[in-house]
KEFITOR-636556 format. One record per residue: residue in three letters; z, y, x negated of N, C-alpha, C in turn. Coordinates in pm, whole numbers, plus 50000, padded with zeros to 5 digits. Atoms other than C-alpha are relative to their C-alpha. Layout:
REM KEFITOR-636556
ALAZYXZYXZYX...
***
This chain:
REM KEFITOR-636556
UNK498784995650060336601455733825500985005150119UNK499104995249896339721461134029500775011649952UNK499394984749990341091497334075501264998050029UNK498655001249977344651500234047500305012550102UNK499614990649901346161518334370501245009149954UNK499174991049995347991548134368501185001750099UNK499234997549874351161552034585500125014550010UNK499714984349942351661587034731501295000150081UNK498964998049913354651598934907499855013550064UNK500024986549918354681625635180501435001850031UNK498964995649972357891643135202499995013550098UNK500074990749903358521664235497501495005849997UNK498914993149970361521688135519500245005450135UNK500244995249882362541693635868501925004150024UNK498644995249996365831707936016501104988650034UNK499095008049967367221672636102500284992149854UNK500035008050139366591657635727498804999749954UNK501395001550064363771647335498499434987550052UNK500865012349950361161623435627499084994549890UNK500735007250128359551600035364498894992950071UNK501125009849976356141584135435499224996149849UNK500655002950113354721561535164498694993550039UNK501275003549948351121555135173499124994049852UNK500605005150104348641536434928498825007849991UNK501214992549980345511557834831498944992450009UNK501315005249979342811540134981499815000050161UNK500464997749863341041545835297500194987150075UNK499985011449905341321509735425501504994950026UNK498565005649999345121505235364500765009750106UNK499204992649889347561517835629501235001949936UNK498734994250052350911535635596501054986750003UNK499075011550051353411512235439501445001550045UNK498664998749968356711527835490500015013750047UNK499624988449943358261555135679501714999750035UNK498585000149964361871567235705500585013250014UNK499534987350003363821598635782501524998549939UNK498575001050042367261604935582500645012750022UNK499344987849965369611631135730500425006249857UNK499614991950128370521657735457501334995649948UNK498665004050033374121646535443500194985049930UNK500315012950047372901611035359499094996449863UNK500664998050131370781621635066500514992749886UNK499495006350108370871601734754500405013149894UNK499564989150101372431620734446498725003949916UNK501164997250070368971618534253498644994050067UNK501155006149946365391608434322499204997049873UNK500575005750112362811591234089498985013149986UNK500834987150044360431614833884498774997050100UNK501244999149925357491626834109499085009649958UNK501264989250020354161643934057499675005650124UNK500664994949877353321670534303498695001050008UNK501594999849942349931668434473499675013750078UNK500194991049916350181694234725501085004950077UNK499164994649915352411717434936499655006450119UNK500714995349885351841722935302501375005050079UNK499104993649917354321748235487499704997950148UNK500275000649887354601745935839500925013050077UNK499404986449928355211781036013499875001750118UNK500024997449848356381789936369499375011650021UNK500504990549981355071813736572500775013349988UNK499064987650031357931838436504500025001849847UNK500154999550171356781835636108501484994849938UNK498945006950054359821810536045499604986149930UNK500115012450030359601781435833500534987850068UNK499525010449933359801749936021500074986849934UNK499925011950119359131724335759499165001949874UNK500415000350139358101718735418499414987949952UNK500705013050006355711690035336499464999349860UNK500465000850153355301679134965499214986050012UNK500755011850016352701653534874499984997549855UNK499635003750146353781637634553499474985049946UNK500355014150061352731608334336501154994349917UNK499015004450078355371585034204499284997349859UNK500414999150120355001588033835501224996549903UNK499065005150084357241567533632500025003849864UNK499974996450135355881574133299500255013449948UNK499774984650032355781613033301501405006350063UNK498574996149953359491623933310499975014050014UNK499854984549991358411661933292499375002750141UNK500784995449869356301659833621501134994250104UNK499105005049913359321656833875500435011750089UNK499434987549902360671677534182501564994449986UNK498365002250003364581679334171500105004850146UNK499404997749861365741678634542501404998449997UNK498554999750005369231688534547500754994350110UNK499115003949877371641668534795500965007650052UNK499024993049944374101687335014501354993749958UNK498655004950046376741663934871500435007449839UNK499934993550148376251682834523500535014650028UNK499584986449955377211715834711501454997850039UNK498694996749986380941719234693500575009350081UNK499364989849939383071737134927500155014449915UNK499564986650086383341775034793501205004550028UNK498814994049963386721787434769500215013049970UNK500054987250012387271823234789501235007950030UNK499014992949955390081847234809499925015450041UNK500254986849950390041878835044501565005550034UNK498804992149982392851902835039501274989549979UNK498895009950020395231876534879500194987650099UNK499965012249914394501849035139498974990449953UNK500895009350059392631817235015499114993650111UNK500755004749906389611804435216499174989249929UNK501295009450028387261774435199498955002950088UNK501184999249921383781779535300499074988249996UNK500935011850012381671748335401498525005749981UNK501604994349999378401770935428500435013749925UNK499804987450076378071801435187500025012750098UNK500094987049933377411825835481501705002250069UNK498604998249928381111820035602500845009549911UNK499344989350072382251842135291499585013350078UNK500214985949941380381872235457500735001850134UNK499514998549880381491862035805501425001249999UNK498734997750017385111860235687500305013949970UNK499994986650059384471894935516500095008050127UNK500174992849890383421907735844500964999150097UNK498685002949905386311893936042501225004549967UNK498604995050070388921906835796499755015850040UNK500244988549966387111940335857500025005050145UNK499984999149847387181936736235501635001250004UNK498834999750000390801928336203500905013849949UNK499544987050090391531958835973499545011850112UNK500334988849893389931980636269498815008649957UNK500984992850057387111990836051498624998550034UNK501385002049946383981972736167500034998150173UNK500184999349845382891979936523499005003650037UNK501344992849954380261992836742499595011849953UNK500324986850052380792027536615499585002349859UNK500014998150144380502018936259498574991249933UNK501095012250011377241994736285498785009250042UNK500375010750071374421991936219500175000949837UNK500024997150145374871985635837498964991049936UNK501455004050069371741981335622500644991349879UNK499775010350140371471954935319498805006049906UNK501404998350093367941969935214499515011550114UNK500884991849918365071990435366499844995950152UNK500705007549891364521965235649501254994450082UNK499015010349968367471944135690501385004850041UNK498574996949980370971949335864500834988249978UNK498845011349994374201928735774500304997550137UNK499345000349871375691938036080499475008750109UNK500414992649893374671950836424500194998650146UNK499535002049890375291955636772499134987950072UNK500965008749956372341933736857499374991049889UNK500585009050116370791904336630498635005349988UNK501094993150015367881928336558500055006649859UNK500154991550131366771943236210499275012450030UNK500714986749978365311978136173498935000950039UNK501085001349956362111966636210499604994950135UNK499895005449877362711951836549499794983849976UNK500015014250020362521915636406501304995450020UNK498995005849985365121893036535500804996449872UNK499295005450120368021880636279499514986449992UNK500565012350022366771849136127501094989350023UNK498695011549990370371830936146501075011050058UNK498834991949934372621854336402501014992349994UNK498575006749973376251847536391500615010750074UNK499474989849916378191864536667501374999349931UNK498734997450052381431879036549501095001250100UNK499334998949904384691880436728500215010650092UNK499874988449910384421914636862498565002650062UNK501304997549949380771910036983498835003549921UNK501324999150076378671920536686499254990649957UNK500795010250069376151901936507499885002249851UNK500235002150157375811891036144499004993949973UNK501005008350012372821880335983500464992349888UNK499735008450104373561849935794498954991549902UNK500935006050098370311841435639499915005449893UNK499784991850101371061851735311499864989249862UNK499695008250098370901834634951501655002249940UNK498705001250061374381827734772500305016049955UNK499654987350064374071861434573499785007950089UNK500144990849907372901881634853501505000750076UNK498805000549933375901868235057501185009249951UNK498834995250090378271879334777499805014449992UNK500454984550009376461913634740500135007250133UNK499434992549860376851921135111501174999850041UNK498594999849958380291911735140500755011349920UNK499454986750106381131936834834499595012350067UNK500434987349961378851962734987500925004250149UNK499074994249876380961961435339501065002549949UNK498674995850049384291961935135499735015349939UNK500294987550069382941991534944499845010550090UNK500044987449906381722011135246501195002850081UNK498644997149925385122008335417501185003049906UNK499244995050104386852019335104501014989249921UNK499215010150083388211986334956499544998549853UNK500475002150111388251978734613499334986949960UNK500855011450001385711950934499500854988349956UNK499295011450042388391929534357500994993650109UNK499505006849887389821923534679499454986050043UNK500545011449970387311894634719499614992349855UNK499995010050115387331866734451499314989150020UNK500295013549985385221836934445500324989449882UNK499415010850080386751805834270498764991649941
***
């Protein structure tokens, strides 16, 4: 009796793109396909997949370097799927700050432009930082270091030499932008996201 072979796909998320390996679940078979797709070239949709396991790769600095998903192709079960969103689906964010319209390619640019606005206004400088976003993290500091002496995950140097933590969710980016504006006495409606 011939046993059907299951195709398994190994998906690895790296800084360069998503790497796909397709193998047949049989110890005598060899890897059949291997390719890397850069994030900007990702297709808009993926076939339904059944998750078998997740393997994160963490660096010495406790940062996620890659995330490997082992999945089965499962054409019949439409409920078992992983939705992987392409960068193409994330449109530029348009926002208005103090009456001027900006387009942000990356979400952190909203926070960065808020910081730069406060620098131009003479509010954000070495004497007014660090500014906290919580018990441990700083939004802006003289050095790219949080309260617990951990380095910023994604430091962005501002025009006056201060550092901003860019590693935030979209919601945290907006919250931190509003927090900065409030701290320096600006009304919250000075920042509008379209």
